[in-house]
C-alpha positions as CSV (number, residue, x, y, z in Angstrom):
1,M,113.6,-53.6,35.3
2,S,116.1,-52.8,38.0
3,T,114.7,-52.0,41.4
4,R,117.9,-50.4,42.7
5,H,117.8,-46.8,43.8
6,R,117.9,-44.5,40.8
7,V,119.7,-41.2,40.7
8,V,119.1,-38.8,37.9
9,V,121.7,-36.1,37.4
10,I,120.8,-33.2,35.2
11,G,123.9,-31.6,33.7
12,A,127.4,-33.0,32.9
13,G,129.4,-30.0,34.0
14,F,131.9,-30.0,36.8
15,G,129.4,-30.7,39.5
16,G,127.4,-33.4,37.7
17,L,130.5,-35.3,36.8
18,R,131.7,-35.4,40.5
19,V,128.3,-36.7,41.7
20,V,128.4,-39.6,39.2
21,R,132.0,-40.4,39.9
22,G,131.4,-40.3,43.6
23,L,128.7,-42.9,43.3
24,E,130.8,-45.3,41.3
25,D,130.8,-47.9,44.0
26,A,127.4,-47.2,45.4
27,D,124.4,-49.6,45.1
28,V,122.5,-47.2,42.7
29,D,121.7,-46.8,39.0
30,I,122.6,-43.4,37.6
31,V,121.3,-41.6,34.6
32,V,123.2,-38.5,33.4
33,V,121.0,-36.1,31.3
34,D,122.6,-33.4,29.2
35,A,121.5,-31.6,26.0
36,H,125.0,-32.2,24.6
37,N,127.0,-35.4,24.3
38,F,130.2,-33.7,25.7
39,H,131.5,-32.1,28.9
40,T,132.7,-28.5,28.3
41,F,135.7,-27.1,30.1
42,Q,134.2,-23.6,30.3
43,P,137.2,-21.7,31.7
44,L,138.8,-22.1,28.3
45,L,135.9,-21.1,26.1
46,Y,137.4,-17.7,25.5
47,Q,140.4,-19.4,23.9
48,V,138.2,-21.1,21.4
49,A,136.5,-17.7,20.7
50,T,139.9,-16.1,20.1
51,A,141.3,-19.0,18.0
52,G,143.9,-20.2,20.5
53,L,142.3,-23.6,20.8
54,D,139.8,-25.7,18.9
55,T,136.5,-27.1,20.2
56,D,137.7,-30.7,20.7
57,D,140.5,-29.4,22.9
58,I,138.1,-28.3,25.6
59,A,135.3,-30.8,25.2
60,Y,135.2,-34.4,26.1
61,P,132.5,-37.0,25.2
62,I,130.3,-37.9,28.2
63,R,130.0,-41.5,27.2
64,G,133.8,-41.8,27.1
65,I,134.0,-40.4,30.6
66,F,131.7,-43.1,32.1
67,R,132.5,-45.9,29.7
68,R,133.9,-48.0,32.5
69,Q,131.4,-47.0,35.2
70,K,128.9,-49.9,35.1
71,N,126.2,-48.2,37.1
72,A,126.0,-45.0,34.9
73,T,124.2,-44.4,31.7
74,V,123.8,-41.3,29.6
75,R,120.8,-39.7,27.9
76,V,121.6,-36.9,25.4
77,A,118.4,-34.9,25.5
78,A,117.1,-31.6,26.8
79,V,114.9,-31.6,29.9
80,T,111.4,-30.3,29.2
81,A,109.6,-30.9,32.5
82,I,110.1,-32.1,36.1
83,D,107.4,-33.5,38.3
84,L,108.7,-33.7,41.9
85,E,105.5,-35.4,43.2
86,R,105.6,-38.2,40.6
87,R,109.4,-38.2,40.6
88,T,109.8,-37.9,36.9
89,V,112.0,-36.0,34.5
90,T,110.7,-35.6,31.0
91,T,113.1,-35.1,28.1
92,T,113.1,-34.5,24.4
93,R,114.1,-38.1,23.8
94,G,112.8,-41.3,25.4
95,E,110.3,-42.1,28.1
96,P,110.1,-39.9,31.2
97,L,112.9,-40.9,33.7
98,V,111.7,-42.0,37.1
99,F,114.0,-41.0,39.9
100,D,114.5,-41.8,43.6
101,T,117.0,-39.0,43.9
102,L,117.4,-36.0,41.6
103,V,120.5,-33.8,41.3
104,G,120.2,-30.4,39.5
105,A,123.6,-29.5,38.1
106,A,122.6,-27.7,34.8
107,G,124.6,-24.5,35.4
108,T,123.7,-21.2,34.0
109,V,122.8,-19.4,30.8
110,S,123.6,-15.8,29.7
111,H,121.5,-13.1,31.4
112,D,120.7,-9.8,29.8
113,F,119.4,-8.1,33.0
114,G,116.5,-6.7,31.0
115,I,118.8,-4.3,29.1
116,P,117.3,-3.5,25.7
117,G,119.0,-5.0,22.7
118,V,121.3,-7.4,24.5
119,T,119.6,-10.6,23.3
120,D,119.4,-9.4,19.7
121,H,122.7,-7.6,19.2
122,T,125.4,-9.2,21.3
123,L,127.3,-12.5,21.2
124,P,127.2,-14.4,24.5
125,L,130.0,-16.7,25.7
126,K,128.5,-19.6,27.6
127,S,128.9,-22.6,25.4
128,V,131.1,-24.2,22.7
129,A,128.6,-23.1,20.1
130,D,128.9,-19.5,21.4
131,A,132.7,-19.6,21.3
132,V,132.7,-20.8,17.7
133,T,130.1,-18.2,16.7
134,I,132.3,-15.4,18.1
135,R,135.4,-16.7,16.4
136,D,133.6,-17.1,13.1
137,H,132.0,-13.7,13.4
138,V,135.4,-12.0,14.0
139,L,137.1,-13.8,11.1
140,T,134.1,-13.2,8.7
141,T,134.1,-9.5,9.6
142,F,137.8,-9.3,8.6
143,E,137.2,-11.1,5.4
144,R,134.3,-8.8,4.4
145,A,136.4,-5.8,5.4
146,T,139.0,-6.7,2.7
147,F,136.3,-5.8,0.1
148,D,135.1,-2.6,1.8
149,D,136.4,0.8,0.8
150,T,135.5,2.2,4.2
151,V,136.1,-0.1,7.2
152,G,134.8,2.3,9.8
153,H,134.2,0.6,13.2
154,D,133.7,-2.9,11.7
155,L,136.9,-4.2,13.2
156,D,136.3,-2.7,16.7
157,V,135.1,-4.9,19.6
158,V,133.2,-4.2,22.8
159,V,133.4,-6.7,25.6
160,C,130.6,-6.2,28.0
161,G,131.5,-7.3,31.5
162,G,134.7,-7.0,33.5
163,G,134.6,-10.3,35.4
164,P,137.1,-13.1,34.6
165,T,135.4,-14.1,31.3
166,G,135.4,-10.5,30.1
167,V,138.9,-9.8,31.1
168,E,140.3,-13.0,29.6
169,M,138.2,-12.4,26.4
170,A,139.6,-8.8,26.0
171,G,143.1,-10.0,26.6
172,G,142.8,-12.9,24.2
173,L,141.3,-10.6,21.5
174,T,144.2,-8.2,21.9
175,E,146.7,-10.9,21.3
176,L,144.7,-12.3,18.3
177,Y,144.6,-8.8,16.7
178,D,148.1,-7.8,17.4
179,R,150.0,-11.1,16.9
180,V,148.0,-12.8,14.1
181,L,145.3,-10.8,12.3
182,R,147.5,-7.8,11.8
183,K,149.8,-10.1,9.8
184,D,147.0,-12.0,8.0
185,Y,145.4,-8.8,6.8
186,P,148.2,-6.3,6.0
187,S,145.8,-4.2,3.9
188,L,143.5,-3.5,6.8
189,P,144.0,-0.9,9.6
190,V,144.1,-3.6,12.3
191,A,146.5,-1.5,14.5
192,A,143.8,1.2,14.6
193,A,141.0,-1.2,15.7
194,R,139.7,-0.6,19.2
195,I,138.9,-3.3,21.8
196,T,136.9,-1.8,24.6
197,L,136.0,-3.5,27.9
198,V,133.0,-2.1,29.8
199,E,132.3,-2.8,33.5
200,A,129.4,-1.4,35.5
201,V,131.2,-1.3,38.8
202,D,134.4,0.6,39.6
203,Q,136.8,-2.3,39.3
204,V,137.4,-5.1,36.8
205,L,137.6,-8.5,38.5
206,S,135.5,-7.0,41.3
207,T,135.4,-10.3,43.3
208,F,139.2,-10.2,43.5
209,D,141.4,-8.1,45.9
210,E,141.4,-4.5,44.8
211,S,145.2,-4.6,44.1
212,L,144.7,-7.5,41.7
213,G,141.8,-5.8,39.9
214,A,144.0,-2.7,39.5
215,R,146.9,-4.9,38.2
216,A,144.6,-6.5,35.6
217,E,143.2,-3.2,34.5
218,H,146.7,-1.7,34.1
219,T,147.8,-4.7,32.1
220,L,144.8,-4.5,29.8
221,R,145.4,-0.8,29.2
222,E,149.1,-1.4,28.5
223,R,148.1,-3.9,25.8
224,G,145.8,-1.4,24.1
225,V,142.4,-2.2,25.6
226,D,140.2,0.8,26.4
227,V,138.8,0.0,29.9
228,I,135.6,1.8,31.0
229,T,134.6,1.1,34.6
230,G,131.8,2.5,36.8
231,V,129.4,3.0,33.9
232,P,126.5,0.6,33.3
233,I,125.3,-0.3,29.9
234,A,121.9,1.3,29.1
235,G,121.2,-0.5,25.8
236,V,122.6,-2.2,22.8
237,D,121.6,-1.6,19.1
238,D,123.0,-3.0,15.9
239,G,126.7,-2.2,16.1
240,V,126.4,0.2,19.0
241,V,126.7,0.0,22.8
242,E,125.0,2.8,24.7
243,L,126.3,3.7,28.1
244,D,124.4,5.2,31.0
245,D,126.4,8.4,30.8
246,G,125.3,9.0,27.2
247,R,128.3,7.7,25.4
248,R,127.9,5.5,22.3
249,I,130.5,3.0,21.3
250,E,130.4,1.6,17.8
251,A,131.7,-1.8,17.1
252,G,131.4,-4.6,14.6
253,T,131.6,-7.3,17.3
254,I,129.8,-7.0,20.7
255,V,130.5,-9.8,23.2
256,W,128.3,-10.2,26.2
257,A,130.1,-11.5,29.3
258,A,128.2,-9.3,31.9
259,G,126.1,-11.9,33.7
260,V,124.4,-15.2,34.0
261,R,121.2,-16.7,35.4
262,A,120.2,-20.2,36.4
263,A,119.5,-22.6,33.5
264,P,115.7,-23.0,32.7
265,V,115.7,-26.4,34.6
266,A,115.6,-24.4,37.8
267,E,112.1,-23.0,37.0
268,M,110.8,-26.5,36.1
269,L,111.2,-27.7,39.7
270,G,108.5,-25.4,41.0
271,V,110.5,-24.6,44.2
272,E,111.8,-21.4,45.8
273,L,114.3,-19.5,43.6
274,G,116.8,-16.9,44.7
275,K,118.6,-14.2,42.9
276,A,119.1,-14.8,39.1
277,G,116.7,-17.7,39.3
278,R,119.0,-20.0,41.3
279,I,117.5,-22.9,43.3
280,V,117.5,-22.2,47.0
281,V,119.1,-25.1,48.9
282,G,119.7,-25.9,52.6
283,G,123.0,-26.5,54.3
284,D,123.3,-30.0,53.0
285,L,122.6,-28.8,49.4
286,S,119.1,-30.4,49.3
287,V,116.0,-28.5,48.3
288,P,113.9,-27.5,51.4
289,G,110.9,-29.8,51.6
290,H,112.4,-32.2,49.1
291,P,115.2,-34.2,50.8
292,N,115.6,-36.4,47.8
293,V,116.4,-33.4,45.5
294,F,119.8,-31.7,45.5
295,A,121.1,-28.8,43.5
296,I,124.8,-27.9,43.1
297,G,127.1,-25.4,41.4
298,D,126.0,-22.3,39.6
299,I,122.3,-23.3,39.5
300,A,122.0,-23.4,43.3
301,V,122.4,-20.9,46.2
302,D,122.3,-21.2,49.9
303,P,121.1,-17.8,51.1
304,E,123.0,-18.2,54.3
305,R,126.3,-18.9,52.6
306,P,126.3,-17.7,49.0
307,L,129.3,-19.0,47.0
308,P,131.0,-17.7,43.9
309,Q,129.8,-19.1,40.6
310,V,133.0,-20.8,39.6
311,A,134.2,-24.4,39.2
312,Q,135.3,-25.2,42.8
313,P,131.9,-24.9,44.5
314,A,130.4,-27.2,41.8
315,I,133.3,-29.8,42.1
316,Q,133.2,-29.8,45.9
317,G,129.4,-29.7,46.0
318,G,129.2,-32.7,43.6
319,K,131.5,-34.8,45.9
320,H,129.5,-33.8,48.9
321,V,126.1,-34.7,47.4
322,A,127.4,-38.1,46.3
323,R,128.4,-38.8,50.0
324,Q,125.0,-37.6,51.2
325,I,123.1,-39.9,48.8
326,E,125.1,-42.8,50.2
327,R,124.4,-41.6,53.8
328,R,120.7,-41.4,53.1
329,L,120.7,-44.9,51.6
330,A,122.4,-46.2,54.8
331,G,119.7,-44.5,57.0
332,E,122.1,-41.8,58.2
333,R,121.5,-38.1,58.5
334,T,123.0,-35.8,55.9
335,E,125.8,-33.5,56.7
336,T,126.3,-29.8,56.1
337,F,128.3,-28.8,53.1
338,E,131.7,-27.3,54.0
339,Y,133.2,-25.3,51.2
340,T,137.0,-24.9,51.0
341,D,138.0,-21.7,49.1
342,K,140.9,-22.7,46.9
343,G,141.3,-19.2,45.4
344,S,140.5,-17.4,42.2
345,M,142.5,-16.9,39.0
346,A,142.2,-14.9,35.8
347,T,144.7,-14.5,32.9
348,I,145.1,-11.3,30.9
349,G,147.2,-13.0,28.2
350,R,150.8,-13.9,27.6
351,N,152.9,-13.9,30.8
352,Q,150.2,-12.1,32.7
353,A,147.6,-13.4,35.2
354,V,146.4,-12.7,38.6
355,A,145.6,-15.2,41.3
356,E,144.2,-14.9,44.8
357,L,145.0,-18.0,46.9
358,P,144.1,-19.1,50.4
359,G,146.0,-17.5,53.3
360,G,146.0,-14.1,51.5
361,L,148.6,-15.2,49.0
362,K,148.4,-13.1,45.8
363,L,150.2,-13.8,42.6
364,S,150.5,-11.8,39.4
365,G,152.6,-11.4,36.3
366,P,154.5,-14.5,34.9
367,I,154.3,-16.4,38.2
368,G,150.5,-16.0,38.3
369,W,150.4,-17.0,34.6
370,L,152.3,-20.2,35.1
371,A,150.1,-21.1,38.1
372,W,147.0,-20.4,35.9
373,L,148.4,-22.6,33.1
374,G,149.2,-25.5,35.4
375,L,145.8,-25.4,37.2
376,H,143.8,-25.5,34.0
377,L,145.8,-28.4,32.6
378,V,145.2,-30.4,35.8
379,Y,141.4,-29.9,35.7
380,L,141.0,-30.4,32.0
381,M,139.2,-33.6,31.2
382,G,141.2,-36.4,29.3
383,F,144.9,-37.0,28.7
384,R,144.5,-36.3,25.0
385,N,142.9,-32.9,25.6
386,R,145.7,-32.0,28.1
387,L,148.3,-32.9,25.6
388,N,146.6,-31.0,22.8
389,V,146.2,-27.9,24.9
390,L,149.8,-28.0,26.1
391,V,151.1,-28.4,22.5
392,N,148.9,-25.6,21.3
393,W,149.9,-23.3,24.1
394,T,153.6,-24.0,23.5
395,W,153.1,-23.4,19.8
396,N,151.2,-20.2,20.3
397,Y,153.9,-19.0,22.8
398,L,156.9,-19.8,20.6
399,T,155.5,-18.7,17.3
400,Y,152.9,-16.0,18.2
401,D,150.5,-17.9,16.0
402,R,147.0,-19.3,16.4
403,A,146.1,-22.2,14.3
404,S,142.4,-22.6,15.1
405,R,141.1,-19.8,12.8
406,L,139.5,-21.9,10.0
407,L,136.1,-20.7,8.7
408,A,133.6,-23.4,7.8
409,P,132.3,-23.2,4.2
410,S,129.1,-21.2,3.9
411,D,126.7,-19.9,1.3
412,D,127.5,-16.3,2.3
C-alpha cells in the first residue's frame, strides 16, 4: 500500500478538477469521489433543458479527464459519512477512504427556502438529469395536448427565479416555443402560451449592474416573457404558483431556479456552516481548526469575503488549494486566497446577452452574445464537446431548429 500523502477530493466540478490538475506533478496520491462518472458544464444545463444541446455535449467522463494523470484515481460513489478525527470518507462503494488532506468541492443542490410545495410541484435545474426531466416534461406535455379538447394552461411555463439560470431558461424556452414547437404542433395554440419569470427582488440579474438587469428584462419582455419582479413566491401547488400579493399563475410546467444550498456533504463534516449550509473557511480556504481540510466553490464561504456562486471562484479556488497542499508538504505556511473578479455574463437568447467585465466594462446585445459564446466554448471540457456545441449552435442559428428534442420510449 502506498505511503504517499493521500488527497481525497469530493466533487468533480470546476473546483475539484482544478485541484487534481494542480497536483499532477506533486508527490501525492489523489482520489476523486463523485456520484456521477462525468463532469457537468453547468452553465449550459438550460440548453439541454430547452433542446438546444444534448447531454453528452455538456458532460465529459471523469476517467477520461484524468486518464494520463498517473497520481489520480476515480471512485464513482456517493459520500455517506466523513470522520475528520479518523480521517476517513465513507462512500456507497468500496472501503472507507483514508485521507491526509480532504478537499470539499461538491457544489450545491436546489433549495426550496421552506416554501410550501416547491419540492413536490416544481422541476429544479441543477444536474443533467434535471435538464433532461424538464425537456421531456415539456415535450410530453405538448404530445398529450394534441389529444386534449381543452389545452387550458398546460402549455404555459413559470420560471421561478430571475438570476442567470432563470433568465437564460426563460429566454431559451421562448425560442424553443416560437421557433420550433409552434411549427411542430400547428394544431396547438402555441402562440398563446405564456412564459412567466418570477423574481422576488426588484430586478432580474440582481447581482449585475442595474442597467444590465434592466436591459435583460426589456429583452425578455420584447420576446414575449411576462416578467414579475419584487413579488416573492408564497407557495406552489400542482400546476399553480401562488405569489405573496395573492396572484395565482397556472402553468403546466414550473421550473425552480430560485436558489441553492450547499450539498449534503457539508453537513457531514460536523464543522461550522454559514448561510445556506455552506462550509465556513478561513482566508486560505481551509476549515478553521482543521488545516488539512479545505472547501472551495459553491459549497464554501469566507464570511469576511463572500464570493459569488459561479464558476470562477471555484476554478481559482481549486488552483489555490493545490498550491497550498504543496506548500504544506514542503513545510511552508499557507497563503491567503486572492480572488480575481473576471466578470459575469448571462444570455437572453439569440443575439442578446449582457456581460459585466473588470474595469467597469459593460457589454450587451450582439457583442455581449458573441463574448458569451466564446467564453463558454473556451471553458467547456474536451475538444469533441467544443466542436459538437459549436456545430449545434451554428445549426440552431442558421436553421432556427433544435435537434435535441427526442423523447425516450416509455410505458406512458
